[in-house]
C-alpha positions in Angstrom: 0.0 0.0 0.0 1.0 3.6 -0.1 2.6 5.5 2.8 0.3 8.5 2.5 -3.0 6.6 2.5 -3.5 6.1 6.2 -3.3 8.2 9.4 -1.5 7.1 12.6 -4.8 6.2 14.0 -5.3 3.6 11.3 -2.1 1.8 12.3 -2.8 1.7 16.0 -5.9 -0.5 15.8 -6.7 -3.9 14.5 -10.0 -4.5 12.8 -11.8 -7.7 13.8 -14.8 -9.1 11.9 -17.6 -11.2 13.3 -17.4 -15.0 12.8 -20.4 -15.0 10.4 -18.7 -12.8 7.8 -17.7 -14.6 4.6 -14.1 -13.5 3.8 -11.2 -14.4 1.5 -8.8 -13.4 4.2 -8.6 -14.1 8.0 -11.3 -12.4 10.1 -8.7 -11.2 12.6 -5.2 -9.9 12.4 -2.1 -11.2 14.2 1.5 -10.3 14.5 3.3 -10.6 11.2 0.1 -10.5 9.1 -0.3 -8.2 6.0 -1.3 -4.7 6.7 -3.3 -4.7 3.5 -5.5 -7.4 5.1 -6.1 -5.1 8.1 -7.0 -2.3 5.8 -9.5 -4.5 3.9 -11.1 -5.5 7.2 -11.1 -1.9 8.2 -13.0 -0.9 5.1 -15.8 -3.2 5.9 -15.9 -2.1 9.6 -15.8 1.6 8.7 -18.5 1.3 6.0 -20.7 -0.5 8.5 -20.0 2.1 11.2 -20.8 5.0 9.0 -23.9 3.5 7.3 -25.3 1.7 10.4 -25.1 -1.6 8.4 -24.1 -5.1 9.4 -21.1 -6.8 7.8 -21.8 -9.7 5.4 -18.8 -10.4 3.2 -15.2 -9.2 2.3 -13.4 -10.2 -0.9 -9.7 -9.3 -1.2 -7.7 -9.8 -4.4 -4.2 -8.8 -5.6 -3.3 -8.9 -9.3 0.2 -8.3 -10.6 0.2 -6.5 -13.9 2.6 -6.9 -16.8 4.5 -3.7 -15.9 5.0 -4.9 -12.3 2.3 -2.7 -10.7 -0.1 -4.5 -8.4 -3.8 -4.0 -8.2 -5.5 -4.5 -4.9 -9.2 -5.0 -5.2 -11.4 -5.0 -2.1 -15.1 -5.6 -2.2 -17.2 -5.4 0.9 -20.9 -6.3 1.3 -23.1 -5.0 4.2 -26.7 -5.3 5.0 -28.6 -2.1 6.0 -31.2 -2.2 8.8 -34.0 -2.3 6.3 -32.5 -5.5 4.7 -31.1 -3.9 1.6 -27.6 -4.8 0.5 -24.7 -2.3 0.1 -21.7 -3.3 -2.0 -18.6 -1.2 -1.9 -15.5 -1.8 -4.0 -12.1 -0.1 -4.0 -9.2 -0.6 -6.3 -5.7 0.6 -5.4 -2.8 0.5 -7.9 0.6 0.2 -6.3 3.0 1.5 -8.8 6.7 0.7 -9.1 7.3 4.3 -10.0 5.8 7.6 -8.6 2.2 8.1 -9.8 1.8 10.7 -12.5 -2.0 10.9 -12.6 -5.2 10.5 -10.6 -7.1 7.3 -10.6 -4.7 5.1 -8.6 -7.5 4.7 -6.1 -11.1 4.3 -7.2 -14.4 3.9 -5.4 -17.5 2.0 -6.6 -20.7 1.8 -4.7 -23.5 -0.5 -5.7 -22.0 -0.9 -9.2 -21.6 2.9 -9.8 -18.0 4.1 -10.0 -17.6 7.6 -8.5 -14.9 9.0 -10.8 -15.1 12.4 -9.1 -13.5 10.6 -6.1 -10.5 9.1 -8.0 -7.3 9.9 -6.1 -3.6 9.2 -6.3 -3.6 8.1 -2.6 -6.4 6.3 -0.8 -8.2 8.3 1.9 -8.1 6.9 5.5 -10.4 4.1 6.3 -12.6 6.2 8.4 -12.9 8.8 5.6 -13.7 6.0 3.1 -16.6 4.9 5.3 -17.8 8.5 5.5 -17.6 8.9 1.7 -19.7 5.8 1.3 -22.3 7.1 3.7 -22.5 10.3 1.8 -22.5 8.9 -1.7 -24.4 5.6 -1.3 -27.9 5.6 -2.8 -30.5 5.6 -0.1 -32.7 2.5 0.2 -36.2 3.0 -1.3 -39.1 3.4 1.1 -40.8 0.3 -0.4 -37.7 -1.9 0.0 -37.9 -2.8 -3.7 -34.1 -3.1 -4.1 -33.8 -6.0 -1.6 
Protein backbone atom coordinates (compact mmCIF):
# COMPACT_ATOMS: atom_id res chain seq x y z
CA UNK A 1 0.00 0.00 0.00
CA UNK A 2 0.99 3.63 -0.07
CA UNK A 3 2.62 5.55 2.79
CA UNK A 4 0.26 8.54 2.53
CA UNK A 5 -3.00 6.58 2.50
CA UNK A 6 -3.47 6.09 6.25
CA UNK A 7 -3.30 8.19 9.39
CA UNK A 8 -1.46 7.12 12.56
CA UNK A 9 -4.84 6.20 14.01
CA UNK A 10 -5.34 3.57 11.29
CA UNK A 11 -2.09 1.84 12.26
CA UNK A 12 -2.79 1.72 16.01
CA UNK A 13 -5.86 -0.52 15.81
CA UNK A 14 -6.72 -3.94 14.52
CA UNK A 15 -10.04 -4.50 12.82
CA UNK A 16 -11.81 -7.72 13.82
CA UNK A 17 -14.75 -9.12 11.86
CA UNK A 18 -17.61 -11.20 13.30
CA UNK A 19 -17.42 -14.98 12.81
CA UNK A 20 -20.41 -15.04 10.44
CA UNK A 21 -18.72 -12.78 7.84
CA UNK A 22 -17.69 -14.56 4.64
CA UNK A 23 -14.14 -13.48 3.76
CA UNK A 24 -11.22 -14.45 1.52
CA UNK A 25 -8.77 -13.37 4.22
CA UNK A 26 -8.61 -14.10 7.98
CA UNK A 27 -11.30 -12.37 10.07
CA UNK A 28 -8.74 -11.16 12.62
CA UNK A 29 -5.18 -9.95 12.38
CA UNK A 30 -2.11 -11.17 14.20
CA UNK A 31 1.54 -10.26 14.51
CA UNK A 32 3.27 -10.59 11.16
CA UNK A 33 0.09 -10.47 9.06
CA UNK A 34 -0.26 -8.25 6.02
CA UNK A 35 -1.26 -4.65 6.72
CA UNK A 36 -3.29 -4.70 3.51
CA UNK A 37 -5.52 -7.36 5.06
CA UNK A 38 -6.11 -5.14 8.10
CA UNK A 39 -6.98 -2.27 5.76
CA UNK A 40 -9.46 -4.48 3.91
CA UNK A 41 -11.12 -5.53 7.18
CA UNK A 42 -11.10 -1.87 8.20
CA UNK A 43 -12.97 -0.86 5.05
CA UNK A 44 -15.82 -3.22 5.94
CA UNK A 45 -15.87 -2.09 9.57
CA UNK A 46 -15.84 1.62 8.67
CA UNK A 47 -18.49 1.25 5.95
CA UNK A 48 -20.73 -0.51 8.48
CA UNK A 49 -20.00 2.06 11.18
CA UNK A 50 -20.83 5.03 8.96
CA UNK A 51 -23.90 3.50 7.29
CA UNK A 52 -25.30 1.67 10.35
CA UNK A 53 -25.12 -1.60 8.41
CA UNK A 54 -24.13 -5.14 9.39
CA UNK A 55 -21.07 -6.78 7.82
CA UNK A 56 -21.78 -9.66 5.42
CA UNK A 57 -18.75 -10.36 3.21
CA UNK A 58 -15.25 -9.25 2.26
CA UNK A 59 -13.37 -10.20 -0.91
CA UNK A 60 -9.67 -9.28 -1.17
CA UNK A 61 -7.67 -9.84 -4.37
CA UNK A 62 -4.23 -8.83 -5.62
CA UNK A 63 -3.29 -8.89 -9.31
CA UNK A 64 0.23 -8.33 -10.61
CA UNK A 65 0.18 -6.48 -13.94
CA UNK A 66 2.63 -6.93 -16.82
CA UNK A 67 4.47 -3.69 -15.89
CA UNK A 68 5.02 -4.93 -12.32
CA UNK A 69 2.34 -2.75 -10.75
CA UNK A 70 -0.07 -4.46 -8.35
CA UNK A 71 -3.83 -3.96 -8.25
CA UNK A 72 -5.48 -4.46 -4.87
CA UNK A 73 -9.24 -5.00 -5.21
CA UNK A 74 -11.35 -4.98 -2.06
CA UNK A 75 -15.10 -5.59 -2.23
CA UNK A 76 -17.20 -5.43 0.92
CA UNK A 77 -20.86 -6.27 1.34
CA UNK A 78 -23.06 -5.02 4.16
CA UNK A 79 -26.75 -5.27 5.02
CA UNK A 80 -28.61 -2.13 6.00
CA UNK A 81 -31.18 -2.16 8.82
CA UNK A 82 -34.02 -2.32 6.26
CA UNK A 83 -32.48 -5.47 4.73
CA UNK A 84 -31.09 -3.90 1.56
CA UNK A 85 -27.57 -4.78 0.48
CA UNK A 86 -24.72 -2.29 0.12
CA UNK A 87 -21.72 -3.32 -2.00
CA UNK A 88 -18.58 -1.18 -1.94
CA UNK A 89 -15.48 -1.83 -4.04
CA UNK A 90 -12.14 -0.05 -3.99
CA UNK A 91 -9.21 -0.58 -6.32
CA UNK A 92 -5.72 0.65 -5.45
CA UNK A 93 -2.82 0.48 -7.86
CA UNK A 94 0.59 0.16 -6.25
CA UNK A 95 3.03 1.55 -8.79
CA UNK A 96 6.69 0.68 -9.14
CA UNK A 97 7.33 4.33 -10.02
CA UNK A 98 5.82 7.55 -8.63
CA UNK A 99 2.22 8.08 -9.76
CA UNK A 100 1.78 10.67 -12.47
CA UNK A 101 -2.00 10.90 -12.60
CA UNK A 102 -5.19 10.53 -10.58
CA UNK A 103 -7.12 7.32 -10.63
CA UNK A 104 -4.73 5.12 -8.64
CA UNK A 105 -7.52 4.66 -6.08
CA UNK A 106 -11.13 4.27 -7.18
CA UNK A 107 -14.44 3.87 -5.37
CA UNK A 108 -17.50 1.98 -6.63
CA UNK A 109 -20.75 1.84 -4.66
CA UNK A 110 -23.53 -0.55 -5.69
CA UNK A 111 -22.01 -0.87 -9.16
CA UNK A 112 -21.59 2.88 -9.75
CA UNK A 113 -18.02 4.13 -10.03
CA UNK A 114 -17.60 7.58 -8.50
CA UNK A 115 -14.94 9.00 -10.83
CA UNK A 116 -15.08 12.36 -9.06
CA UNK A 117 -13.52 10.57 -6.08
CA UNK A 118 -10.53 9.09 -8.00
CA UNK A 119 -7.35 9.86 -6.09
CA UNK A 120 -3.63 9.24 -6.28
CA UNK A 121 -3.58 8.09 -2.62
CA UNK A 122 -6.44 6.32 -0.80
CA UNK A 123 -8.19 8.29 1.94
CA UNK A 124 -8.06 6.95 5.50
CA UNK A 125 -10.40 4.06 6.26
CA UNK A 126 -12.65 6.25 8.39
CA UNK A 127 -12.88 8.77 5.55
CA UNK A 128 -13.70 6.00 3.08
CA UNK A 129 -16.59 4.92 5.32
CA UNK A 130 -17.80 8.52 5.53
CA UNK A 131 -17.59 8.90 1.74
CA UNK A 132 -19.70 5.77 1.28
CA UNK A 133 -22.30 7.07 3.74
CA UNK A 134 -22.53 10.34 1.81
CA UNK A 135 -22.47 8.86 -1.71
CA UNK A 136 -24.43 5.61 -1.35
CA UNK A 137 -27.92 5.61 -2.77
CA UNK A 138 -30.54 5.63 -0.06
CA UNK A 139 -32.75 2.54 0.17
CA UNK A 140 -36.21 2.98 -1.32
CA UNK A 141 -39.12 3.38 1.06
CA UNK A 142 -40.76 0.28 -0.43
CA UNK A 143 -37.67 -1.89 -0.03
CA UNK A 144 -37.88 -2.81 -3.74
CA UNK A 145 -34.09 -3.11 -4.05
CA UNK A 146 -33.82 -6.01 -1.58
